[in-house]
LUMLUMLUM-573326 format. One record per residue (C-alpha): chain; residue in one letter; x, y, z. Coordinates in steps of 0.05 Angstrom, whole numbers. Layout:
BEGIN
<chaine->A	residu->A	u->X	v->Y	w->Z>
...
***
This chain:
BEGIN
<chaine->A	residu->M	u->1099	v->1880	w->3281>
<chaine->A	residu->T	u->1112	v->1845	w->3216>
<chaine->A	residu->E	u->1095	v->1774	w->3194>
<chaine->A	residu->Q	u->1152	v->1726	w->3197>
<chaine->A	residu->A	u->1169	v->1660	w->3163>
<chaine->A	residu->P	u->1164	v->1598	w->3207>
<chaine->A	residu->Q	u->1220	v->1596	w->3259>
<chaine->A	residu->H	u->1231	v->1579	w->3332>
<chaine->A	residu->R	u->1165	v->1580	w->3370>
<chaine->A	residu->T	u->1153	v->1593	w->3444>
<chaine->A	residu->P	u->1099	v->1552	w->3479>
<chaine->A	residu->L	u->1038	v->1593	w->3497>
<chaine->A	residu->P	u->1045	v->1621	w->3568>
<chaine->A	residu->A	u->999	v->1588	w->3618>
<chaine->A	residu->G	u->936	v->1628	w->3631>
<chaine->A	residu->Q	u->944	v->1675	w->3572>
<chaine->A	residu->V	u->899	v->1641	w->3520>
<chaine->A	residu->N	u->836	v->1677	w->3541>
<chaine->A	residu->Y	u->873	v->1744	w->3541>
<chaine->A	residu->L	u->899	v->1732	w->3470>
<chaine->A	residu->I	u->829	v->1713	w->3445>
<chaine->A	residu->A	u->795	v->1771	w->3481>
<chaine->A	residu->T	u->844	v->1821	w->3453>
<chaine->A	residu->A	u->836	v->1793	w->3382>
<chaine->A	residu->A	u->760	v->1796	w->3390>
<chaine->A	residu->R	u->762	v->1872	w->3401>
<chaine->A	residu->A	u->768	v->1878	w->3325>
<chaine->A	residu->P	u->715	v->1913	w->3282>
<chaine->A	residu->S	u->669	v->1868	w->3242>
<chaine->A	residu->V	u->612	v->1877	w->3193>
<chaine->A	residu->H	u->547	v->1887	w->3233>
<chaine->A	residu->N	u->589	v->1869	w->3294>
<chaine->A	residu->T	u->576	v->1797	w->3275>
<chaine->A	residu->Q	u->644	v->1776	w->3304>
<chaine->A	residu->P	u->651	v->1720	w->3253>
<chaine->A	residu->W	u->712	v->1687	w->3283>
<chaine->A	residu->R	u->731	v->1628	w->3325>
<chaine->A	residu->F	u->798	v->1608	w->3356>
<chaine->A	residu->K	u->833	v->1544	w->3376>
<chaine->A	residu->A	u->894	v->1541	w->3421>
<chaine->A	residu->T	u->948	v->1489	w->3409>
<chaine->A	residu->Q	u->1011	v->1480	w->3449>
<chaine->A	residu->D	u->1048	v->1536	w->3414>
<chaine->A	residu->A	u->997	v->1574	w->3371>
<chaine->A	residu->I	u->928	v->1605	w->3366>
<chaine->A	residu->E	u->889	v->1586	w->3303>
<chaine->A	residu->L	u->839	v->1633	w->3273>
<chaine->A	residu->Y	u->777	v->1604	w->3239>
<chaine->A	residu->A	u->720	v->1637	w->3201>
<chaine->A	residu->D	u->652	v->1625	w->3233>
<chaine->A	residu->Q	u->609	v->1611	w->3173>
<chaine->A	residu->R	u->546	v->1613	w->3215>
<chaine->A	residu->R	u->556	v->1688	w->3223>
<chaine->A	residu->K	u->567	v->1703	w->3149>
<chaine->A	residu->L	u->516	v->1751	w->3121>
<chaine->A	residu->H	u->471	v->1731	w->3063>
<chaine->A	residu->M	u->491	v->1796	w->3030>
<chaine->A	residu->D	u->563	v->1771	w->3033>
<chaine->A	residu->P	u->557	v->1706	w->2993>
<chaine->A	residu->I	u->631	v->1697	w->2977>
<chaine->A	residu->G	u->652	v->1716	w->3048>
<chaine->A	residu->R	u->693	v->1778	w->3030>
<chaine->A	residu->E	u->667	v->1820	w->3088>
<chaine->A	residu->M	u->673	v->1760	w->3135>
<chaine->A	residu->L	u->747	v->1752	w->3117>
<chaine->A	residu->I	u->760	v->1826	w->3124>
<chaine->A	residu->S	u->730	v->1822	w->3194>
<chaine->A	residu->C	u->773	v->1761	w->3210>
<chaine->A	residu->G	u->834	v->1797	w->3184>
<chaine->A	residu->A	u->820	v->1852	w->3234>
<chaine->A	residu->A	u->818	v->1799	w->3289>
<chaine->A	residu->L	u->884	v->1772	w->3264>
<chaine->A	residu->F	u->916	v->1840	w->3274>
<chaine->A	residu->G	u->888	v->1843	w->3344>
<chaine->A	residu->L	u->918	v->1774	w->3358>
<chaine->A	residu->R	u->986	v->1797	w->3332>
<chaine->A	residu->L	u->982	v->1859	w->3377>
<chaine->A	residu->A	u->964	v->1815	w->3437>
<chaine->A	residu->I	u->1025	v->1771	w->3423>
<chaine->A	residu->R	u->1068	v->1834	w->3421>
<chaine->A	residu->S	u->1041	v->1855	w->3489>
<chaine->A	residu->L	u->1069	v->1790	w->3517>
<chaine->A	residu->G	u->1138	v->1810	w->3492>
<chaine->A	residu->Y	u->1144	v->1766	w->3431>
<chaine->A	residu->Q	u->1145	v->1776	w->3356>
<chaine->A	residu->P	u->1085	v->1742	w->3323>
<chaine->A	residu->I	u->1097	v->1687	w->3273>
<chaine->A	residu->V	u->1037	v->1685	w->3226>
<chaine->A	residu->E	u->1020	v->1633	w->3173>
<chaine->A	residu->L	u->961	v->1650	w->3128>
<chaine->A	residu->F	u->918	v->1592	w->3103>
<chaine->A	residu->P	u->965	v->1541	w->3135>
<chaine->A	residu->D	u->923	v->1480	w->3114>
<chaine->A	residu->P	u->891	v->1483	w->3045>
<chaine->A	residu->A	u->846	v->1424	w->3065>
<chaine->A	residu->Q	u->813	v->1468	w->3118>
<chaine->A	residu->L	u->783	v->1528	w->3084>
<chaine->A	residu->R	u->756	v->1556	w->3149>
<chaine->A	residu->L	u->826	v->1557	w->3180>
<chaine->A	residu->L	u->850	v->1627	w->3160>
<chaine->A	residu->A	u->914	v->1636	w->3200>
<chaine->A	residu->R	u->959	v->1607	w->3253>
<chaine->A	residu->A	u->995	v->1656	w->3300>
<chaine->A	residu->A	u->1052	v->1634	w->3345>
<chaine->A	residu->L	u->1102	v->1667	w->3392>
<chaine->A	residu->G	u->1170	v->1678	w->3361>
<chaine->A	residu->T	u->1231	v->1717	w->3384>
<chaine->A	residu->A	u->1226	v->1753	w->3450>
<chaine->A	residu->V	u->1225	v->1828	w->3435>
<chaine->A	residu->P	u->1197	v->1881	w->3484>
<chaine->A	residu->M	u->1134	v->1917	w->3461>
<chaine->A	residu->T	u->1147	v->1988	w->3436>
<chaine->A	residu->S	u->1112	v->2049	w->3464>
<chaine->A	residu->A	u->1076	v->2058	w->3398>
<chaine->A	residu->E	u->1049	v->1987	w->3401>
<chaine->A	residu->R	u->1029	v->1998	w->3473>
<chaine->A	residu->A	u->989	v->2060	w->3452>
<chaine->A	residu->L	u->952	v->2018	w->3401>
<chaine->A	residu->L	u->935	v->1966	w->3453>
<chaine->A	residu->D	u->911	v->2019	w->3502>
<chaine->A	residu->A	u->865	v->2048	w->3448>
<chaine->A	residu->L	u->828	v->1983	w->3434>
<chaine->A	residu->P	u->776	v->1991	w->3490>
<chaine->A	residu->H	u->750	v->2057	w->3462>
<chaine->A	residu->R	u->762	v->2045	w->3387>
<chaine->A	residu->H	u->695	v->2038	w->3353>
<chaine->A	residu->T	u->660	v->2048	w->3286>
<chaine->A	residu->H	u->634	v->2119	w->3290>
<chaine->A	residu->R	u->565	v->2132	w->3260>
<chaine->A	residu->G	u->550	v->2193	w->3302>
<chaine->A	residu->P	u->569	v->2266	w->3296>
<chaine->A	residu->F	u->641	v->2288	w->3290>
<chaine->A	residu->G	u->671	v->2346	w->3329>
<chaine->A	residu->P	u->697	v->2408	w->3294>
<chaine->A	residu->G	u->768	v->2418	w->3273>
<chaine->A	residu->P	u->821	v->2384	w->3230>
<chaine->A	residu->L	u->856	v->2319	w->3244>
<chaine->A	residu->P	u->923	v->2321	w->3280>
<chaine->A	residu->D	u->980	v->2343	w->3235>
<chaine->A	residu->G	u->1011	v->2284	w->3198>
<chaine->A	residu->L	u->960	v->2233	w->3222>
<chaine->A	residu->I	u->934	v->2214	w->3153>
<chaine->A	residu->A	u->1005	v->2203	w->3128>
<chaine->A	residu->R	u->1018	v->2157	w->3187>
<chaine->A	residu->L	u->954	v->2119	w->3174>
<chaine->A	residu->Q	u->975	v->2111	w->3102>
<chaine->A	residu->H	u->1041	v->2081	w->3128>
<chaine->A	residu->D	u->1000	v->2033	w->3171>
<chaine->A	residu->A	u->962	v->2009	w->3110>
<chaine->A	residu->L	u->1026	v->2000	w->3069>
<chaine->A	residu->A	u->1058	v->1961	w->3126>
<chaine->A	residu->E	u->1000	v->1911	w->3119>
<chaine->A	residu->G	u->1003	v->1905	w->3044>
<chaine->A	residu->A	u->946	v->1954	w->3030>
<chaine->A	residu->T	u->938	v->2026	w->3008>
<chaine->A	residu->L	u->897	v->2082	w->3040>
<chaine->A	residu->A	u->879	v->2129	w->2984>
<chaine->A	residu->V	u->853	v->2198	w->3006>
<chaine->A	residu->I	u->794	v->2225	w->2966>
<chaine->A	residu->Q	u->802	v->2300	w->2958>
<chaine->A	residu->P	u->743	v->2346	w->2971>
<chaine->A	residu->G	u->708	v->2373	w->2910>
<chaine->A	residu->L	u->703	v->2334	w->2845>
<chaine->A	residu->A	u->735	v->2269	w->2869>
<chaine->A	residu->F	u->690	v->2266	w->2931>
<chaine->A	residu->Q	u->628	v->2282	w->2889>
<chaine->A	residu->R	u->645	v->2226	w->2840>
<chaine->A	residu->L	u->650	v->2178	w->2899>
<chaine->A	residu->A	u->585	v->2203	w->2930>
<chaine->A	residu->D	u->548	v->2198	w->2864>
<chaine->A	residu->I	u->564	v->2124	w->2863>
<chaine->A	residu->V	u->559	v->2106	w->2936>
<chaine->A	residu->D	u->497	v->2144	w->2959>
<chaine->A	residu->P	u->448	v->2115	w->2907>
<chaine->A	residu->A	u->477	v->2046	w->2916>
<chaine->A	residu->A	u->468	v->2050	w->2992>
<chaine->A	residu->R	u->397	v->2076	w->2986>
<chaine->A	residu->R	u->380	v->2020	w->2937>
<chaine->A	residu->L	u->409	v->1967	w->2983>
<chaine->A	residu->D	u->372	v->1996	w->3043>
<chaine->A	residu->R	u->308	v->1976	w->3006>
<chaine->A	residu->E	u->332	v->1906	w->2989>
<chaine->A	residu->P	u->292	v->1855	w->3030>
<chaine->A	residu->T	u->351	v->1811	w->3049>
<chaine->A	residu->A	u->393	v->1871	w->3069>
<chaine->A	residu->R	u->336	v->1899	w->3112>
<chaine->A	residu->A	u->325	v->1831	w->3145>
<chaine->A	residu->E	u->399	v->1826	w->3163>
<chaine->A	residu->A	u->401	v->1898	w->3189>
<chaine->A	residu->S	u->342	v->1881	w->3233>
<chaine->A	residu->Q	u->373	v->1816	w->3256>
<chaine->A	residu->W	u->439	v->1848	w->3276>
<chaine->A	residu->S	u->414	v->1913	w->3307>
<chaine->A	residu->R	u->397	v->1918	w->3381>
<chaine->A	residu->A	u->348	v->1961	w->3419>
<chaine->A	residu->A	u->370	v->2000	w->3480>
<chaine->A	residu->G	u->380	v->1954	w->3540>
<chaine->A	residu->S	u->391	v->1892	w->3499>
<chaine->A	residu->P	u->436	v->1841	w->3535>
<chaine->A	residu->S	u->465	v->1816	w->3468>
<chaine->A	residu->R	u->540	v->1815	w->3463>
<chaine->A	residu->D	u->540	v->1821	w->3387>
<chaine->A	residu->G	u->505	v->1864	w->3335>
<chaine->A	residu->V	u->500	v->1939	w->3330>
<chaine->A	residu->P	u->472	v->1971	w->3394>
<chaine->A	residu->A	u->421	v->2028	w->3392>
<chaine->A	residu->Q	u->473	v->2079	w->3417>
<chaine->A	residu->A	u->514	v->2064	w->3354>
<chaine->A	residu->F	u->464	v->2084	w->3300>
<chaine->A	residu->A	u->415	v->2140	w->3286>
<chaine->A	residu->A	u->340	v->2137	w->3277>
<chaine->A	residu->S	u->345	v->2180	w->3215>
<chaine->A	residu->T	u->382	v->2164	w->3151>
<chaine->A	residu->A	u->392	v->2238	w->3136>
<chaine->A	residu->H	u->466	v->2256	w->3130>
<chaine->A	residu->P	u->499	v->2325	w->3134>
<chaine->A	residu->H	u->540	v->2356	w->3079>
<chaine->A	residu->G	u->603	v->2317	w->3066>
<chaine->A	residu->R	u->579	v->2252	w->3097>
<chaine->A	residu->L	u->567	v->2191	w->3054>
<chaine->A	residu->Q	u->501	v->2153	w->3060>
<chaine->A	residu->Q	u->504	v->2107	w->3120>
<chaine->A	residu->R	u->469	v->2039	w->3126>
<chaine->A	residu->D	u->399	v->2042	w->3155>
<chaine->A	residu->F	u->399	v->2001	w->3219>
<chaine->A	residu->D	u->338	v->2035	w->3249>
<chaine->A	residu->L	u->289	v->2014	w->3194>
<chaine->A	residu->S	u->237	v->2066	w->3216>
<chaine->A	residu->R	u->232	v->2033	w->3285>
<chaine->A	residu->G	u->255	v->2096	w->3322>
<chaine->A	residu->I	u->305	v->2057	w->3365>
<chaine->A	residu->G	u->370	v->2090	w->3343>
<chaine->A	residu->L	u->398	v->2138	w->3394>
<chaine->A	residu->L	u->451	v->2176	w->3354>
<chaine->A	residu->T	u->440	v->2246	w->3326>
<chaine->A	residu->T	u->459	v->2263	w->3255>
<chaine->A	residu->N	u->481	v->2334	w->3273>
<chaine->A	residu->G	u->554	v->2354	w->3278>
<chaine->A	residu->A	u->613	v->2375	w->3237>
<chaine->A	residu->P	u->628	v->2340	w->3171>
<chaine->A	residu->P	u->684	v->2289	w->3167>
<chaine->A	residu->A	u->754	v->2316	w->3164>
<chaine->A	residu->A	u->778	v->2266	w->3112>
<chaine->A	residu->T	u->751	v->2212	w->3066>
<chaine->A	residu->A	u->792	v->2153	w->3043>
<chaine->A	residu->V	u->787	v->2085	w->3008>
<chaine->A	residu->L	u->825	v->2024	w->3033>
<chaine->A	residu->L	u->853	v->1986	w->2973>
<chaine->A	residu->T	u->888	v->1920	w->2963>
<chaine->A	residu->P	u->930	v->1898	w->2904>
<chaine->A	residu->G	u->881	v->1844	w->2885>
<chaine->A	residu->D	u->813	v->1818	w->2906>
<chaine->A	residu->T	u->831	v->1749	w->2934>
<chaine->A	residu->R	u->820	v->1716	w->3002>
<chaine->A	residu->A	u->891	v->1737	w->3021>
<chaine->A	residu->D	u->876	v->1808	w->3000>
<chaine->A	residu->W	u->814	v->1809	w->3044>
<chaine->A	residu->L	u->855	v->1786	w->3104>
<chaine->A	residu->R	u->906	v->1840	w->3089>
<chaine->A	residu->A	u->851	v->1892	w->3085>
<chaine->A	residu->G	u->825	v->1872	w->3153>
<chaine->A	residu->Q	u->893	v->1875	w->3186>
<chaine->A	residu->A	u->907	v->1943	w->3155>
<chaine->A	residu->L	u->838	v->1968	w->3176>
<chaine->A	residu->H	u->846	v->1949	w->3249>
<chaine->A	residu->R	u->917	v->1976	w->3252>
<chaine->A	residu->L	u->900	v->2044	w->3225>
<chaine->A	residu->L	u->835	v->2050	w->3265>
<chaine->A	residu->A	u->872	v->2034	w->3329>
<chaine->A	residu->H	u->926	v->2085	w->3311>
<chaine->A	residu->A	u->873	v->2138	w->3297>
<chaine->A	residu->A	u->837	v->2123	w->3363>
<chaine->A	residu->V	u->902	v->2139	w->3400>
<chaine->A	residu->S	u->888	v->2211	w->3381>
<chaine->A	residu->W	u->812	v->2205	w->3391>
<chaine->A	residu->V	u->801	v->2204	w->3317>
<chaine->A	residu->F	u->749	v->2153	w->3293>
<chaine->A	residu->A	u->721	v->2131	w->3227>
<chaine->A	residu->S	u->654	v->2117	w->3197>
<chaine->A	residu->L	u->660	v->2054	w->3155>
<chaine->A	residu->Y	u->620	v->2044	w->3091>
<chaine->A	residu->T	u->617	v->1971	w->3069>
<chaine->A	residu->Q	u->546	v->1965	w->3042>
<chaine->A	residu->P	u->558	v->1997	w->2973>
<chaine->A	residu->L	u->620	v->1954	w->2964>
<chaine->A	residu->E	u->583	v->1889	w->2972>
<chaine->A	residu->A	u->571	v->1889	w->2897>
<chaine->A	residu->G	u->633	v->1874	w->2855>
<chaine->A	residu->E	u->608	v->1919	w->2799>
<chaine->A	residu->I	u->605	v->1979	w->2847>
<chaine->A	residu->R	u->675	v->1965	w->2871>
<chaine->A	residu->A	u->699	v->1963	w->2799>
<chaine->A	residu->L	u->661	v->2027	w->2782>
<chaine->A	residu->I	u->693	v->2064	w->2841>
<chaine->A	residu->R	u->762	v->2041	w->2821>
<chaine->A	residu->R	u->751	v->2062	w->2749>
<chaine->A	residu->R	u->718	v->2130	w->2761>
<chaine->A	residu->L	u->768	v->2151	w->2813>
<chaine->A	residu->A	u->829	v->2119	w->2779>
<chaine->A	residu->L	u->848	v->2082	w->2842>
<chaine->A	residu->P	u->912	v->2039	w->2845>
<chaine->A	residu->G	u->879	v->1976	w->2872>
<chaine->A	residu->S	u->815	v->1940	w->2891>
<chaine->A	residu->P	u->770	v->1981	w->2938>
<chaine->A	residu->Q	u->753	v->1942	w->3001>
<chaine->A	residu->L	u->726	v->1995	w->3049>
<chaine->A	residu->L	u->707	v->2068	w->3050>
<chaine->A	residu->L	u->725	v->2109	w->3111>
<chaine->A	residu->Q	u->709	v->2179	w->3136>
<chaine->A	residu->F	u->751	v->2206	w->3193>
<chaine->A	residu->G	u->737	v->2258	w->3246>
<chaine->A	residu->I	u->749	v->2276	w->3318>
<chaine->A	residu->A	u->701	v->2252	w->3372>
<chaine->A	residu->H	u->707	v->2243	w->3447>
<chaine->A	residu->T	u->666	v->2181	w->3462>
<chaine->A	residu->T	u->683	v->2114	w->3493>
<chaine->A	residu->Q	u->620	v->2076	w->3475>
<chaine->A	residu->A	u->652	v->2016	w->3443>
<chaine->A	residu->T	u->606	v->1960	w->3419>
<chaine->A	residu->P	u->599	v->1897	w->3461>
<chaine->A	residu->R	u->639	v->1834	w->3450>
<chaine->A	residu->R	u->626	v->1761	w->3464>
<chaine->A	residu->P	u->669	v->1729	w->3519>
<chaine->A	residu->P	u->728	v->1686	w->3499>
<chaine->A	residu->E	u->695	v->1621	w->3520>
<chaine->A	residu->D	u->642	v->1632	w->3467>
<chaine->A	residu->L	u->694	v->1639	w->3413>
<chaine->A	residu->V	u->731	v->1573	w->3421>
<chaine->A	residu->E	u->731	v->1526	w->3361>
<chaine->A	residu->P	u->712	v->1455	w->3383>
***
């Protein structure tokens, strides 16, 4: 499912636009803000950043573009499910900064069984803030996830237990706790968190975060969405994560952020095929100096974009999504 240079394009099949948008919108996004919009032309779907959903804690839009990159991977996967190779142009019009990508239908090629498995995993793929089950990851899974990252122009660097993990935790945990006290961060966590029974189709629902910020041994400090309100429904008990990793890109440009998002969604969907999920840690990486410190202290071969902790869990509580008609660019 590789990007291709512009070539012969197939008109969009009648009645499939909503399907393509809905599949793309299953992507993970910071705070489940879903900061994307789409426009259908005769032969392509255009992906736009929705600036109204950009966080104040993300002033340059890095997390917004990572989220949109994840949606772009979902759009590519949806095109594959129709039996075509996707043709993707990144930043196709420099005069339109919000236009991030244009995806069209190229050569007719049947979807593979591996791609079908990714598509089937999207409904239960979710960011996992709850307890993990006991036991190791399936043999060879991490290596396959690393291949996914490489295929998207990124690197998934595994952080070994012991000294390397402690170096990471010594940077990440204090930074996360400090940001949890920052007024703007707290206001946005409150704005994008949802109490049980909320009809909202965006934000982080109560069943997806804990009331306590305590974390067991081996778990990095997670963002505080509860804010002492007692509305979080997750428990913090459970087995520690089976693996910790950093998703890296060669640089730290807008194109790198889109690559990071595509790599993230691809490897998360692949993991979900085996009922392996990841806790994502974006809060400490919002500060460029923290990203640089992590890269330097851990001698990483690229720019850190996300931290992930993987483990096994058997849950299907995916976060809600807005309907396709709410995502159409005027």
